[in-house]
C-alpha positions as CSV (number, residue, x, y, z in Angstrom):
1,M,-176.6,-22.9,283.1
2,T,-173.6,-23.1,285.3
3,P,-173.9,-21.4,288.7
4,S,-170.8,-20.1,290.3
5,T,-172.3,-20.3,293.8
6,T,-174.2,-23.0,295.7
7,R,-175.5,-20.7,298.5
8,E,-179.2,-20.6,299.1
9,V,-180.9,-17.8,297.2
10,N,-184.4,-16.5,297.7
11,P,-185.9,-16.0,294.2
12,W,-188.3,-13.3,295.5
13,T,-185.3,-11.3,296.7
14,V,-183.7,-11.6,293.3
15,L,-187.0,-10.4,291.8
16,A,-187.2,-7.5,294.2
17,I,-183.6,-6.3,293.4
18,A,-184.1,-6.8,289.6
19,S,-187.4,-5.0,289.6
20,A,-185.9,-2.1,291.6
21,A,-183.2,-1.7,289.0
22,G,-185.7,-1.8,286.2
23,F,-187.8,0.8,288.0
24,M,-184.8,3.1,288.4
25,V,-183.9,2.9,284.7
26,M,-187.5,3.4,283.4
27,L,-188.1,6.3,285.9
28,D,-185.0,8.1,284.8
29,T,-186.1,7.8,281.2
30,Q,-189.5,9.3,281.9
31,V,-188.6,12.1,284.3
32,L,-186.2,13.7,281.7
33,F,-189.2,14.7,279.6
34,V,-190.5,17.0,282.3
35,A,-187.0,18.2,283.4
36,F,-186.0,19.2,279.8
37,D,-187.2,22.8,280.1
38,D,-185.4,23.4,283.3
39,I,-182.2,21.9,281.8
40,R,-182.5,24.3,278.8
41,A,-182.9,27.3,281.2
42,S,-179.6,26.4,282.9
43,F,-177.8,26.7,279.5
44,P,-179.5,29.6,277.8
45,A,-176.8,30.1,275.2
46,V,-177.2,26.6,273.8
47,S,-179.8,25.9,271.1
48,I,-182.8,23.7,271.6
49,A,-181.6,21.4,268.9
50,T,-178.3,20.8,270.8
51,M,-180.1,20.4,274.1
52,S,-182.5,17.8,272.7
53,W,-179.5,15.5,272.6
54,T,-179.8,15.1,276.3
55,L,-182.9,13.0,275.4
56,S,-181.9,11.6,272.0
57,A,-178.4,10.5,272.8
58,Y,-179.7,8.2,275.6
59,T,-182.4,6.7,273.4
60,I,-180.0,6.0,270.5
61,A,-177.2,4.5,272.7
62,L,-179.7,2.3,274.6
63,A,-181.3,0.9,271.4
64,A,-177.9,0.3,269.8
65,T,-176.3,-1.6,272.6
66,L,-179.1,-3.7,274.1
67,V,-178.8,-6.7,272.0
68,A,-175.0,-6.9,272.4
69,A,-175.4,-6.4,276.1
70,G,-177.8,-9.3,276.2
71,R,-175.4,-11.6,274.5
72,M,-172.6,-10.6,276.9
73,T,-175.0,-11.2,279.8
74,D,-175.3,-14.9,278.9
75,R,-171.6,-15.3,278.2
76,F,-169.9,-13.4,281.1
77,G,-172.5,-13.9,283.8
78,R,-175.8,-12.4,284.7
79,R,-174.8,-11.1,288.1
80,R,-171.5,-9.7,286.8
81,T,-173.2,-7.8,284.0
82,F,-176.0,-6.6,286.4
83,V,-173.4,-5.2,288.9
84,T,-171.4,-3.6,286.1
85,G,-174.5,-2.0,284.8
86,L,-175.4,-0.7,288.2
87,V,-171.9,0.8,288.7
88,V,-171.9,2.5,285.3
89,F,-175.5,3.8,285.6
90,T,-174.9,5.2,289.1
91,V,-171.6,6.9,288.4
92,A,-173.0,8.3,285.1
93,S,-176.0,9.7,287.0
94,L,-173.7,11.4,289.5
95,V,-171.7,13.0,286.7
96,C,-174.9,14.1,284.9
97,G,-176.2,15.7,288.1
98,L,-173.0,17.7,288.5
99,A,-172.3,18.4,284.8
100,P,-171.2,22.1,284.4
101,A,-171.6,22.1,280.6
102,P,-174.1,20.5,278.1
103,G,-171.4,18.6,276.3
104,L,-170.5,16.7,279.4
105,L,-174.2,16.1,280.2
106,V,-174.8,14.6,276.8
107,A,-171.7,12.5,276.9
108,F,-172.6,10.9,280.2
109,R,-176.2,10.4,279.1
110,V,-174.6,8.0,276.6
111,V,-172.6,6.4,279.4
112,Q,-175.8,6.2,281.4
113,A,-177.5,4.4,278.5
114,F,-174.6,1.8,278.4
115,G,-175.3,1.1,282.0
116,A,-179.0,0.8,281.4
117,A,-178.4,-1.6,278.4
118,A,-176.4,-3.9,280.7
119,L,-179.0,-3.7,283.5
120,M,-182.2,-4.5,281.6
121,P,-181.4,-7.9,280.0
122,S,-179.3,-9.0,282.9
123,S,-182.0,-8.2,285.5
124,L,-184.6,-10.2,283.5
125,A,-182.2,-13.1,282.9
126,L,-181.5,-13.2,286.7
127,V,-185.2,-13.5,287.3
128,L,-185.7,-16.2,284.7
129,S,-182.8,-18.2,286.0
130,V,-184.1,-18.6,289.6
131,F,-187.8,-19.2,289.0
132,P,-189.3,-22.6,288.0
133,P,-191.2,-22.6,284.7
134,A,-194.6,-22.6,286.3
135,R,-193.8,-19.3,288.2
136,V,-192.0,-17.5,285.3
137,P,-195.1,-15.6,284.0
138,V,-195.9,-14.3,287.5
139,A,-192.3,-13.3,288.1
140,V,-191.9,-11.6,284.7
141,A,-195.2,-9.9,285.1
142,T,-194.1,-8.4,288.4
143,W,-190.8,-7.3,286.9
144,G,-192.6,-5.7,284.0
145,A,-195.1,-4.0,286.3
146,A,-192.3,-2.2,288.1
147,G,-191.3,-0.6,284.8
148,A,-194.8,0.2,283.8
149,F,-195.4,1.8,287.1
150,A,-192.3,3.9,286.7
151,A,-193.5,5.1,283.4
152,G,-196.8,6.2,285.0
153,V,-195.3,8.0,288.0
154,G,-192.3,9.4,286.1
155,P,-193.9,12.7,285.1
156,T,-195.2,13.4,288.6
157,A,-192.0,12.4,290.3
158,G,-189.9,14.3,287.9
159,A,-192.0,17.5,288.1
160,L,-192.0,17.4,292.0
161,L,-188.2,16.9,292.0
162,V,-187.6,19.7,289.5
163,E,-189.9,22.1,291.2
164,A,-188.3,21.4,294.6
165,F,-184.6,21.0,293.8
166,G,-184.0,21.6,290.1
167,W,-183.2,19.3,287.2
168,R,-180.0,18.0,288.8
169,S,-181.9,16.2,291.5
170,V,-183.4,14.0,288.8
171,F,-180.0,12.4,288.2
172,L,-178.7,12.7,291.8
173,A,-181.7,10.8,293.1
174,N,-180.3,7.7,291.3
175,V,-177.1,7.7,293.4
176,P,-178.4,6.4,296.8
177,V,-180.7,4.0,295.1
178,G,-177.9,2.6,293.0
179,I,-175.6,2.3,296.0
180,V,-178.2,0.3,298.0
181,A,-179.0,-1.9,295.0
182,L,-175.2,-2.5,294.5
183,A,-174.7,-3.6,298.1
184,L,-177.7,-6.0,297.9
185,S,-176.6,-7.3,294.6
186,T,-173.1,-8.4,295.6
187,S,-174.4,-10.3,298.6
188,L,-177.8,-11.7,297.5
189,L,-177.7,-12.4,293.8
190,P,-176.6,-15.7,292.4
191,E,-174.2,-15.9,289.4
192,S,-175.1,-17.9,286.3
193,R,-174.0,-18.0,282.7
194,E,-174.5,-20.1,279.6
195,A,-173.7,-23.8,280.1
196,V,-171.8,-24.2,276.9
197,R,-169.1,-21.6,276.5
198,E,-168.7,-21.2,272.8
199,R,-166.3,-18.9,271.0
200,F,-166.6,-15.2,271.4
201,P,-169.5,-13.8,269.3
202,D,-168.6,-12.2,265.9
203,V,-167.1,-8.8,266.7
204,L,-167.8,-7.4,263.3
205,G,-171.4,-8.5,263.6
206,I,-171.7,-6.7,267.0
207,L,-170.4,-3.5,265.4
208,L,-172.7,-3.9,262.4
209,L,-175.8,-4.4,264.6
210,A,-174.9,-1.5,266.8
211,G,-174.2,0.7,263.8
212,S,-177.5,-0.2,262.0
213,L,-179.6,0.4,265.2
214,T,-177.8,3.7,265.8
215,L,-178.5,4.9,262.2
216,L,-182.2,3.8,262.4
217,S,-182.7,5.4,265.8
218,L,-181.0,8.6,264.6
219,G,-183.3,8.8,261.6
220,I,-186.4,8.3,263.7
221,V,-185.3,10.8,266.4
222,Q,-184.1,13.5,264.1
223,S,-187.1,13.2,261.7
224,E,-188.8,15.8,264.0
225,H,-186.1,18.4,263.1
226,W,-185.1,17.3,259.6
227,G,-188.6,16.4,258.4
228,A,-190.0,12.9,258.1
229,L,-189.7,12.9,254.3
230,S,-186.5,15.0,254.0
231,L,-183.4,13.9,252.3
232,P,-181.2,13.7,255.5
233,T,-183.8,11.5,257.2
234,A,-184.2,9.2,254.2
235,A,-180.5,8.9,253.7
236,V,-179.8,8.0,257.4
237,V,-182.6,5.4,257.5
238,A,-181.5,3.9,254.2
239,C,-178.0,3.6,255.4
240,G,-179.3,1.9,258.6
241,L,-181.3,-0.6,256.5
242,V,-178.3,-1.4,254.3
243,V,-176.0,-2.0,257.3
244,L,-178.8,-4.1,258.9
245,L,-179.0,-6.3,255.8
246,W,-175.2,-6.6,255.9
247,F,-175.5,-7.8,259.5
248,V,-178.2,-10.3,258.6
249,R,-176.2,-11.8,255.8
250,R,-173.1,-12.0,258.0
251,S,-175.0,-13.6,260.9
252,L,-176.3,-16.3,258.5
253,S,-172.8,-17.1,257.3
254,V,-170.5,-17.1,260.4
255,P,-170.4,-19.9,263.0
256,H,-170.7,-17.7,266.1
257,P,-172.9,-14.7,265.1
258,A,-173.6,-11.7,267.3
259,L,-177.2,-12.7,267.4
260,D,-178.6,-16.1,266.6
261,L,-181.2,-15.3,264.0
262,S,-182.7,-18.8,264.4
263,L,-184.4,-17.4,267.5
264,F,-186.9,-15.8,265.1
265,T,-187.8,-19.2,263.6
266,R,-189.6,-20.0,266.9
267,P,-193.2,-18.9,266.5
268,S,-193.6,-17.6,270.1
269,F,-190.4,-15.5,270.0
270,R,-191.3,-14.1,266.5
271,W,-194.9,-13.2,267.2
272,A,-194.4,-12.0,270.7
273,N,-191.8,-9.5,269.5
274,I,-194.1,-8.4,266.6
275,T,-196.8,-7.8,269.2
276,T,-194.3,-5.9,271.4
277,A,-193.4,-3.6,268.5
278,V,-197.0,-2.7,267.6
279,F,-198.3,-2.3,271.2
280,T,-195.3,-0.3,272.4
281,I,-195.9,2.3,269.6
282,G,-199.4,2.8,270.8
283,F,-198.5,2.7,274.5
284,T,-195.8,5.4,274.1
285,A,-198.0,7.5,271.8
286,M,-200.8,7.4,274.5
287,F,-198.4,8.4,277.3
288,F,-196.7,11.2,275.3
289,A,-199.8,12.6,273.7
290,L,-201.9,12.7,276.9
291,I,-199.2,14.7,278.7
292,Q,-199.2,17.2,275.7
293,F,-203.0,17.3,275.6
294,M,-203.4,18.1,279.3
295,T,-200.6,20.7,279.5
296,H,-201.4,22.5,276.2
297,V,-205.2,22.0,275.6
298,W,-206.4,21.8,279.2
299,Q,-203.6,24.0,280.6
300,Y,-202.7,21.6,283.4
301,S,-199.4,21.9,285.0
302,V,-197.0,19.0,284.5
303,V,-197.6,17.8,288.1
304,E,-201.4,17.9,287.6
305,A,-201.0,16.0,284.3
306,G,-198.9,13.4,286.0
307,L,-201.4,13.0,288.8
308,A,-204.2,12.7,286.3
309,M,-202.4,9.7,284.8
310,M,-201.7,7.9,288.1
311,P,-204.9,5.7,288.0
312,A,-203.6,3.9,284.9
313,A,-200.2,3.4,286.6
314,F,-201.8,2.0,289.8
315,T,-204.1,-0.2,287.8
316,V,-201.1,-1.8,286.1
317,M,-199.2,-2.1,289.4
318,V,-202.1,-3.9,291.1
319,L,-203.3,-6.1,288.2
320,A,-200.0,-7.1,286.5
321,P,-199.0,-9.8,289.1
322,L,-202.6,-11.1,289.0
323,T,-202.6,-11.4,285.2
324,G,-199.2,-13.1,285.5
325,R,-200.8,-15.8,287.6
326,V,-203.6,-16.2,285.0
327,A,-201.0,-16.4,282.2
328,A,-199.1,-19.1,284.2
329,R,-202.3,-21.2,284.3
330,Y,-203.9,-20.5,280.9
331,G,-201.1,-19.1,278.7
332,Q,-200.1,-15.6,277.6
333,R,-202.1,-15.7,274.4
334,R,-205.5,-15.8,276.2
335,L,-204.6,-12.5,277.8
336,L,-202.8,-10.8,275.0
337,I,-205.7,-11.1,272.5
338,P,-208.4,-9.4,274.7
339,G,-205.8,-7.0,276.2
340,G,-205.1,-5.5,272.8
341,L,-208.8,-5.0,272.2
342,V,-209.3,-3.4,275.6
343,Y,-206.5,-1.0,274.9
344,A,-208.1,-0.2,271.6
345,A,-211.3,0.6,273.4
346,S,-209.5,3.2,275.5
347,G,-208.6,4.9,272.2
348,V,-212.2,4.9,271.2
349,L,-213.2,6.6,274.5
350,L,-210.6,9.3,274.0
351,L,-212.0,9.9,270.5
352,L,-215.5,10.2,271.8
353,S,-214.9,12.2,275.0
354,L,-211.9,14.5,275.0
355,D,-212.4,18.1,273.9
356,T,-211.2,21.6,275.0
357,D,-213.4,21.5,278.1
358,P,-211.3,20.0,281.0
359,S,-213.3,17.2,282.7
360,W,-210.9,14.6,284.1
361,F,-213.5,12.5,286.1
362,T,-216.0,12.0,283.3
363,D,-213.8,12.2,280.2
364,L,-210.3,11.0,281.0
365,L,-210.6,8.7,284.1
366,P,-212.7,6.0,282.3
367,S,-210.2,5.7,279.4
368,S,-207.3,5.8,281.9
369,L,-208.8,2.8,283.7
370,L,-209.2,1.0,280.4
371,T,-205.6,1.9,279.5
372,G,-204.4,0.4,282.7
373,L,-206.4,-2.8,282.3
374,G,-205.3,-3.3,278.7
375,A,-201.7,-2.6,279.6
376,S,-201.8,-5.0,282.5
377,L,-203.1,-7.7,280.2
378,V,-200.5,-7.1,277.5
379,L,-197.2,-5.5,278.7
380,P,-196.3,-8.0,281.5
381,Q,-197.0,-11.0,279.3
382,L,-194.9,-10.0,276.2
383,T,-191.5,-10.8,277.6
384,S,-192.5,-14.2,279.1
385,A,-194.2,-15.1,275.8
386,A,-191.0,-14.1,273.9
387,V,-188.7,-16.3,276.0
388,R,-191.2,-19.1,276.4
389,E,-189.4,-21.4,273.8
390,L,-185.8,-20.3,274.6
391,S,-183.3,-22.4,276.4
392,S,-181.7,-21.0,279.6
393,D,-178.5,-20.2,277.6
394,E,-180.5,-17.8,275.5
395,F,-182.3,-15.9,278.2
396,G,-180.1,-12.8,278.1
397,A,-180.0,-12.5,274.3
398,G,-183.8,-13.2,274.0
399,A,-184.7,-10.6,276.7
400,A,-182.4,-8.1,275.1
401,V,-184.0,-8.4,271.7
402,N,-187.4,-7.9,273.3
403,Q,-186.2,-4.8,275.2
404,A,-184.5,-3.4,272.1
405,I,-187.8,-3.8,270.1
406,R,-189.6,-2.0,273.0
407,Q,-187.1,0.8,272.8
408,F,-187.6,1.1,269.0
409,G,-191.3,1.0,269.4
410,A,-191.2,3.8,272.0
411,T,-188.9,5.9,269.8
412,F,-191.1,5.4,266.8
413,G,-194.3,6.1,268.9
414,I,-192.9,9.5,269.9
415,A,-191.8,10.3,266.4
416,L,-195.3,9.4,265.0
417,T,-197.0,11.5,267.7
418,V,-194.9,14.5,266.9
419,A,-195.6,14.1,263.2
420,L,-199.4,13.8,263.8
421,L,-199.5,16.8,266.1
422,A,-197.3,19.0,263.8
423,G,-198.9,22.3,262.8
424,A,-201.6,22.1,265.5
425,T,-203.1,25.5,266.6
426,P,-205.3,26.3,269.5
427,S,-208.4,26.2,267.2
428,D,-207.7,22.8,265.7
429,A,-205.7,21.1,268.4
430,V,-208.4,18.5,269.3
431,A,-208.6,17.4,265.7
432,H,-204.8,16.8,265.6
433,F,-204.9,14.8,268.9
434,Q,-207.7,12.7,267.5
435,R,-205.3,11.4,264.9
436,V,-203.2,10.1,267.8
437,W,-206.2,8.5,269.4
438,I,-206.9,6.7,266.1
439,L,-203.3,5.5,266.1
440,I,-203.8,4.1,269.6
441,L,-206.9,2.3,268.6
442,T,-205.2,0.9,265.5
443,C,-202.1,-0.3,267.5
444,G,-204.4,-2.1,270.0
445,V,-206.3,-3.9,267.3
446,L,-203.1,-4.9,265.4
447,A,-201.5,-6.1,268.7
448,S,-204.5,-8.4,269.3
449,I,-204.2,-9.7,265.7
450,A,-200.5,-10.4,266.1
451,A,-201.0,-12.1,269.4
452,H,-203.6,-14.4,267.8
453,A,-200.7,-15.9,265.8
454,L,-198.9,-17.0,269.0
455,P,-198.9,-20.8,269.5
456,R,-201.7,-22.2,271.6
457,G,-201.3,-24.4,274.7
458,S,-197.9,-23.6,276.2
459,R,-198.3,-22.0,279.6
460,S,-194.9,-21.2,280.8
461,A,-191.3,-20.4,279.8
462,A,-188.9,-23.1,278.7
463,P,-187.5,-25.4,281.3
464,V,-185.1,-23.6,283.6
465,A,-182.4,-25.1,285.8
466,A,-182.4,-22.7,288.7
467,P,-178.9,-21.9,289.9
468,V,-179.8,-22.3,293.6
469,T,-179.8,-25.2,295.9
470,A,-182.9,-24.1,297.8
471,G,-185.3,-21.3,298.2
472,T,-187.3,-22.0,295.1
473,P,-190.8,-20.6,295.4
474,S,-193.7,-23.0,295.6
């Protein structure tokens, strides 16, 4: 890594700024779910299918550009990419909040996703670059806890904002946060980039990867409208797979590929990302299904449903830094294996306890606490396990792959939940939701099995040359 500055940098300050950016991006993703009905009401002449692109366009654009953004992070500089992402995300949020027409709103949701794609890998790469190996699991766990907490408080925060000020406030709230983060970033963040500047990555490979991920995301997202087994869904997914295979073949044959596929030959990177995919499907299904269950079966308001899920979010926020310290000492594998099983147990409790009679304290709270415990054991450790065997020059690319896989897992988790709940009526709603609880149980068990394949012994990330002259945490 070649730092462009020699000023003293406090790694904990870097972590705080990076975590704040991650929190903002994740919060914005979650609050849109509860703001959607209010957005539709503002444009009554527009169909629900068209308005759904305010959600889908962001998801697809983010998934399609994350990996390329991670590669650019390593090449052009972590701070530069982070600041660029902040500017793009903040400006796009302002335009979304002021958008007079749905077309402009959807277009700048895509621009917002481009900013988020630059922010996520660069923020993590900045954290990885300033912490010594022994402290990386703690730092990454704290960074991940911010995103997990945003996911937990998102529905409540979004509902409160929408009820008080309308859906536009969801976007406009990002503007002051972005301005403050930008001011702090330009003065407090160090610059670093890959030590060996090779030729620019294969442009056609970048386009092929973005195209394949766009098609796959489109197929997953639109399966709700087209039908999971319909011809349009099958055709789009098949095209995505063909383009993905083309990308793989090209990446194996060119000297400077868009993504170095040899990353997946490293056991920790491979199995951590497999665990990420499986667990994220179950985590997103849990989050999405519980909101639907409480608002449609128990007749909770969105604010009440969000508040009911807060114990899980607070559990993750409190325990994640502690589990990071344990991972730093004993390795991520020792937490990931039991964490998946604990999460599966929360699915068992949901199966046994939830019915049409609302009883939050006795029926939902115990499973929520298990959910928070399982998530705090698993989610914060996945990224540090994925980058454990990577060199500092590969941090941005490796982090972006992990984030892209999380995004795909989340997209697929929502699509599966919608499919499992399709056709539910008030009389058989509980039975349909039980299918989702079984999915959650299964994902927890499979995540534990996948984590069992992680290498034993290694306790921290690959050696990191911190781009600072002092201020390294002890």
